Each structure stands twice: as C-alpha cells, then as structure tokens.
C-alpha positions in Angstrom: -39.4 -134.3 -69.7 -36.3 -136.3 -68.5 -35.7 -139.7 -70.0 -35.0 -142.0 -67.1 -31.8 -143.8 -66.8 -33.7 -147.1 -67.1 -34.5 -146.1 -70.7 -30.9 -146.4 -71.8 -29.2 -148.8 -69.3 -29.9 -151.4 -66.7 -26.4 -151.0 -65.2 -26.3 -149.4 -61.8 -23.5 -147.6 -60.0 -20.8 -149.2 -57.9 -22.5 -148.5 -54.6 -19.4 -148.8 -52.4 -17.5 -146.2 -54.5 -20.2 -143.5 -54.6 -20.9 -140.7 -52.2 -24.3 -139.3 -51.2 -25.1 -135.9 -52.7 -24.6 -132.9 -50.4 -27.1 -130.0 -50.5 -27.2 -128.7 -54.1 -26.1 -125.2 -54.7 -24.3 -125.2 -58.1 -24.5 -126.4 -61.6 -21.6 -127.2 -64.0 -22.0 -127.3 -67.8 -19.9 -129.8 -69.9 -19.6 -131.1 -73.4 -18.9 -134.7 -74.0 -16.1 -134.0 -76.6 -15.5 -137.7 -77.3 -13.5 -138.7 -80.4 -16.7 -139.4 -82.5 -18.2 -136.0 -81.4 -16.1 -134.1 -83.9 -18.8 -134.3 -86.6 -21.3 -131.4 -86.7 -24.2 -133.9 -87.3 -23.6 -136.8 -84.9 -26.5 -139.0 -86.0 -26.6 -142.5 -84.6 -28.1 -143.8 -81.4 -28.2 -141.5 -78.4 -28.7 -144.5 -76.1 -25.6 -146.2 -77.6 -23.6 -143.0 -77.0 -24.8 -142.8 -73.4 -23.8 -146.4 -72.9 -20.3 -145.6 -74.3 -19.9 -142.7 -71.9 -20.9 -144.9 -69.0 -18.5 -147.6 -70.0 -15.6 -145.1 -70.4 -16.3 -143.5 -67.0 -16.7 -146.7 -65.1 -14.2 -148.9 -66.8 -11.5 -146.5 -68.0 -11.7 -143.7 -65.4 -12.7 -146.3 -62.7 -15.5 -144.0 -61.4 -18.5 -145.5 -59.6 -20.8 -144.4 -62.4 -21.3 -142.1 -65.3 -19.9 -138.7 -64.1 -22.8 -136.5 -65.2 -26.3 -136.2 -63.6 -27.9 -135.2 -66.9 -27.0 -135.3 -70.6 -28.7 -133.2 -73.3 -28.6 -134.7 -76.8 -28.5 -132.6 -80.0 -32.3 -132.8 -80.4 -32.8 -131.2 -76.9 -33.8 -134.4 -75.2 -32.7 -134.7 -71.6 -31.4 -138.0 -70.2 -30.8 -139.0 -66.6 -27.2 -140.0 -66.0 -26.1 -140.5 -62.4 -28.9 -140.2 -59.9 -29.0 -136.9 -58.0 -28.9 -139.1 -54.8 -25.2 -139.3 -55.5 -22.4 -136.8 -55.9 -21.2 -136.5 -59.4 -17.7 -137.1 -60.9 -17.6 -134.3 -63.3 -15.8 -131.3 -61.7 -12.8 -132.8 -60.0 -12.7 -133.7 -56.3 -14.5 -131.5 -53.8 -15.8 -129.4 -56.7 -18.4 -132.1 -57.1 -20.0 -131.3 -53.7 -23.5 -130.0 -54.2 -22.8 -129.7 -57.9 -25.2 -130.9 -60.6 -23.3 -132.0 -63.7 -25.1 -131.3 -67.0 -23.3 -132.5 -70.2 -24.2 -131.6 -73.8 -23.5 -134.3 -76.4 -21.0 -132.8 -78.9 -17.7 -131.0 -79.2 -18.3 -127.3 -78.9 -14.7 -126.4 -79.2 -15.0 -127.3 -82.9 -18.8 -126.9 -83.6 -21.8 -124.9 -82.5 -24.6 -126.6 -80.6 -27.9 -127.0 -82.5 -30.6 -124.5 -81.4 -32.8 -127.3 -79.9 -29.9 -128.3 -77.7 -29.1 -124.8 -76.6 -32.8 -124.0 -75.9 -33.1 -127.3 -73.8 -30.0 -126.3 -71.8 -31.4 -122.8 -71.1 -34.8 -124.2 -70.0 -33.3 -127.0 -68.0 -30.8 -124.8 -66.1 -33.8 -122.5 -65.3 -35.7 -125.5 -64.0 -32.8 -126.7 -61.9 -32.1 -123.2 -60.5 -35.7 -122.8 -59.4 -36.0 -126.3 -58.0 -32.7 -126.2 -56.0 -32.5 -122.5 -55.4 -29.2 -122.2 -57.3 -28.0 -118.6 -57.8 -26.9 -117.4 -61.2 -23.3 -117.0 -60.1 -23.2 -120.7 -59.1 -23.5 -121.8 -62.7 -20.1 -122.7 -64.1 -18.4 -124.0 -67.2 -16.4 -127.1 -66.4 -13.2 -125.1 -67.3 -13.8 -123.0 -64.2 -12.6 -126.0 -62.1 -9.9 -127.5 -64.3 -7.5 -126.7 -67.1 -9.8 -128.1 -69.7 -11.5 -126.3 -72.6 -14.9 -127.6 -71.5 -17.7 -127.0 -72.6 -15.8 -125.5 -75.6 -15.3 -122.0 -76.9 -18.6 -122.0 -78.8 -20.6 -122.9 -75.6 -18.9 -120.5 -73.1 -20.9 -117.4 -74.2 -24.1 -119.2 -73.5 -22.9 -120.4 -70.1 -21.8 -116.8 -69.3 -25.3 -115.6 -70.3 -26.8 -118.2 -67.9 -24.5 -116.8 -65.1 -26.1 -113.4 -65.8 -29.6 -114.7 -65.5 -30.5 -115.3 -69.1 
C-alpha cells in the first residue's frame, strides 16, 4: 500500500520547472540524512517530516518538487513523493532519466535501518522491478551517481544484495 501524496500535502509541483518521466529502467536508493535524522528512534510525525523535505527541496534547492518519487518511513510505510509522471531530482542531472527515486527516512551512515523499513524496501523494490521491468543491475545506491555517502554505509550492503536479485 502506498500512501498517496494527498495524505501529507496539498502542495503540487511547479509545473513549468518539471520534466515528464522518460521510460523507467532504473531505481536509485537514498536516505534522507537530514539534521534531525541522527537519532536512532526518530519518533514524531512522518507527515511533518515529508513536508519539511518538500519545503527544503522546493525552497532551498529550488527544485520543482520533492526530489524522490517514494519515501519509506521507519515503520515500513511507503509514501508517494513526486508523481511518477515526472522525472525526479534525486540522482543529479541526466541520471534522473528513467530513474525512480526511493528514499528511506533516517541516516544510515550513523544508524541501522529498522527491520520493518528494510523489509518494506526489499518488497517495494521487487514490486517496482516487476512492474517496470527493471533489471537487478539497474538498482543503484545514490553514491553511484555522486560523491555522497548516500544511502549510508549501513544501507549499502542491502542495496548490493538487491542488485544481486535478493
């Protein structure tokens, strides 16, 4: 089950600054790693956290919308971010073409993801792979495209397993 965007915001994208999604053939995994993600137990409102990410992406990064297509919270709930009708803003430039951005709430450079969150990621990536015919070798950690440590050293092993067909 994917919680629709309308369940956490009424704010839409800046239409003149957004590009249509090209045929989907890859998936990139991220962590949010925001300043308040440094606690092992984040608590608080997921909806408020999503609104904060949207605000930062639109008003500080000057992107047309939240960069990620989907966000998975620590309880394994999946939230719609940017509509799949539109190319994301999560993997830098042309690396966003045909690329679904999936972010996990948390900082996995400093903490491990909860089991519910990891299980949701595994199941969701399998769902996306099947639905969009994405091959295992087209599942990437964000760090593949940039100099960042995303999705963190504690998440890279799971992303590598997904690339091997876990």
